[in-house]
VEXVEX-871150 format. One record per residue: residue number from 1; x, y, z of N, C-alpha, C in turn. Coordinates in steps of 0.1 Angstrom, whole numbers, m for minus. Layout:
<atoms>
ATOM:pos:nX:nY:nZ:caX:caY:caZ:cX:cY:cZ
ATOM:NUM:X:Y:Z:X:Y:Z:X:Y:Z
...
</atoms>
This chain:
<atoms>
ATOM:pos:nX:nY:nZ:caX:caY:caZ:cX:cY:cZ
ATOM:1:m241:m512:284:m252:m512:275:m261:m524:278
ATOM:2:m255:m536:281:m263:m548:284:m271:m546:297
ATOM:3:m266:m539:307:m273:m537:319:m285:m528:316
ATOM:4:m284:m518:308:m295:m509:305:m306:m517:298
ATOM:5:m303:m526:289:m314:m534:282:m321:m543:292
ATOM:6:m313:m549:301:m319:m558:311:m328:m550:320
ATOM:7:m324:m538:324:m332:m529:333:m345:m525:326
ATOM:8:m344:m522:313:m356:m518:305:m366:m530:304
ATOM:9:m360:m542:302:m368:m555:301:m375:m558:314
ATOM:10:m368:m556:325:m374:m559:338:m385:m549:341
ATOM:11:m382:m536:339:m393:m526:341:m405:m528:332
ATOM:12:m403:m532:320:m414:m534:310:m422:m546:315
ATOM:13:m415:m557:320:m422:m569:325:m430:m565:337
ATOM:14:m425:m557:346:m432:m553:358:m444:m545:355
ATOM:15:m443:m536:345:m454:m528:341:m465:m537:335
ATOM:16:m461:m546:327:m471:m555:320:m478:m563:331
ATOM:17:m471:m569:340:m477:m577:351:m487:m568:360
ATOM:18:m482:m556:362:m490:m547:370:m503:m543:363
ATOM:19:m503:m541:350:m515:m538:342:m524:m549:342
ATOM:20:m518:m561:340:m527:m573:340:m533:m575:354
ATOM:21:m526:m573:364:m532:m574:378:m544:m564:380
ATOM:22:m542:m552:375:m553:m542:377:m565:m547:369
ATOM:23:m563:m552:357:m574:m557:348:m581:m568:355
ATOM:24:m574:m577:361:m581:m588:368:m588:m583:380
ATOM:25:m582:m574:388:m589:m569:400:m602:m561:396
ATOM:26:m601:m554:385:m613:m546:381:m624:m556:377
ATOM:27:m620:m566:369:m630:m575:364:m636:m584:375
ATOM:28:m627:m588:384:m631:m596:395:m639:m589:406
ATOM:29:m637:m576:406:m643:m568:417:m658:m565:414
ATOM:30:m663:m568:403:m677:m565:400:m685:m578:401
ATOM:31:m695:m578:409:m703:m590:410:m713:m591:399
ATOM:32:m720:m602:398:m730:m603:388:m742:m593:389
ATOM:33:m743:m587:401:m754:m577:404:m749:m563:401
ATOM:34:m736:m561:399:m731:m548:397:m735:m543:383
ATOM:35:m741:m531:383:m746:m525:370:m741:m511:370
ATOM:36:m739:m506:359:m734:m492:357:m746:m483:355
ATOM:37:m746:m472:363:m757:m462:362:m755:m455:348
ATOM:38:m766:m452:342:m766:m445:329:m773:m432:330
ATOM:39:m770:m423:320:m777:m410:319:m780:m408:305
ATOM:40:m787:m397:302:m790:m394:288:m805:m394:286
ATOM:41:m810:m392:274:m824:m391:271:m831:m405:274
ATOM:42:m825:m416:270:m832:m429:273:m833:m431:288
ATOM:43:m823:m428:296:m824:m429:310:m834:m419:316
ATOM:44:m835:m407:310:m846:m398:315:m860:m403:313
ATOM:45:m862:m409:301:m875:m415:298:m878:m427:307
ATOM:46:m868:m435:310:m870:m446:319:m873:m441:333
ATOM:47:m867:m431:338:m870:m425:351:m884:m419:351
ATOM:48:m888:m412:341:m902:m407:340:m912:m418:341
ATOM:49:m910:m429:333:m919:m440:332:m920:m447:346
ATOM:50:m909:m449:352:m908:m456:365:m916:m448:375
ATOM:51:m914:m435:375:m920:m426:385:m935:m425:383
ATOM:52:m940:m426:370:m954:m427:367:m960:m439:372
ATOM:53:m953:m450:372:m958:m463:377:m957:m464:392
ATOM:54:m947:m458:398:m945:m459:413:m939:m446:418
ATOM:55:m948:m437:422:m944:m423:426:m934:m424:437
ATOM:56:m925:m414:437:m915:m413:447:m903:m406:442
ATOM:57:m891:m410:446:m878:m404:441:m870:m415:434
ATOM:58:m866:m412:422:m857:m421:415:m843:m420:420
ATOM:59:m837:m431:425:m823:m430:430:m813:m433:420
ATOM:60:m816:m442:411:m806:m446:400:m814:m452:388
ATOM:61:m807:m451:377:m812:m457:365:m800:m465:359
ATOM:62:m804:m478:356:m793:m487:351:m799:m495:339
ATOM:63:m790:m500:331:m794:m509:320:m796:m523:327
ATOM:64:m805:m531:322:m809:m543:329:m812:m554:319
ATOM:65:m811:m566:323:m815:m577:314:m823:m588:322
ATOM:66:m827:m585:334:m835:m594:342:m849:m594:338
ATOM:67:m856:m605:338:m871:m606:335:m875:m599:322
ATOM:68:m866:m599:312:m869:m593:299:m869:m578:299
ATOM:69:m863:m572:309:m863:m558:310:m850:m552:303
ATOM:70:m851:m539:300:m840:m532:294:m835:m522:303
ATOM:71:m844:m516:312:m840:m506:322:m844:m511:336
ATOM:72:m836:m506:346:m840:m508:360:m839:m494:366
ATOM:73:m849:m490:373:m849:m477:380:m852:m480:394
ATOM:74:m843:m476:403:m845:m478:417:m853:m466:422
ATOM:75:m864:m469:429:m873:m458:433:m876:m459:448
ATOM:76:m874:m449:455:m879:m449:469:m893:m442:469
ATOM:77:m903:m450:472:m917:m446:472:m920:m436:483
ATOM:78:m932:m430:482:m937:m421:492:m938:m427:505
ATOM:79:m939:m440:506:m940:m447:519:m926:m450:525
ATOM:80:m915:m446:518:m902:m448:522:m895:m461:518
ATOM:81:m903:m470:512:m897:m483:508:m891:m482:494
ATOM:82:m880:m489:492:m874:m489:479:m877:m501:470
ATOM:83:m880:m498:458:m883:m509:448:m875:m507:436
ATOM:84:m874:m518:428:m868:m517:415:m879:m518:405
ATOM:85:m880:m508:396:m890:m508:386:m882:m512:373
ATOM:86:m886:m523:367:m880:m528:355:m889:m525:343
ATOM:87:m883:m519:333:m890:m515:321:m884:m522:308
ATOM:88:m893:m524:298:m888:m529:286:m882:m518:277
ATOM:89:m878:m521:265:m873:m512:256:m882:m501:251
ATOM:90:m895:m503:253:m905:m493:250:m910:m485:263
ATOM:91:m902:m487:274:m905:m480:286:m918:m484:293
ATOM:92:m922:m496:290:m934:m502:297:m929:m510:308
ATOM:93:m937:m510:319:m933:m517:331:m934:m532:329
ATOM:94:m923:m539:332:m922:m553:332:m925:m559:345
ATOM:95:m919:m553:356:m922:m558:369:m917:m547:379
ATOM:96:m924:m547:391:m919:m538:402:m917:m548:413
ATOM:97:m905:m548:419:m902:m557:430:m894:m550:441
ATOM:98:m895:m555:453:m888:m549:464:m873:m550:461
ATOM:99:m866:m539:465:m852:m539:463:m845:m548:474
ATOM:100:m837:m557:470:m830:m566:479:m823:m560:490
ATOM:101:m817:m548:488:m810:m541:499:m820:m536:510
ATOM:102:m832:m534:506:m842:m528:515:m850:m539:522
ATOM:103:m848:m551:518:m856:m562:525:m850:m566:538
ATOM:104:m859:m568:547:m855:m573:561:m849:m562:570
ATOM:105:m849:m550:565:m844:m539:573:m854:m533:583
ATOM:106:m866:m532:579:m876:m526:588:m889:m533:587
</atoms>
């Protein structure tokens, strides 16, 4: 009976450590620039506003907090260059800037 309790305790401890390790890996795996893409009516409005300001194709819509923005929409313009269109909570353009991943490529 004592061996069974010890086995359960060891397995429980291993599971707890494993879960903690996964939590640390997930939290540590996201950089400060990592943002989660969003969808829904708000994201649709942000996409429409961004495309009205910078025609092209919307690649992603994310929540944002840079430069006083609420939304960030990545848009590939008709010229093939990618920009980040940042919008406030009222879907007004805060700034349009070159996408860091697109800089220096061509």
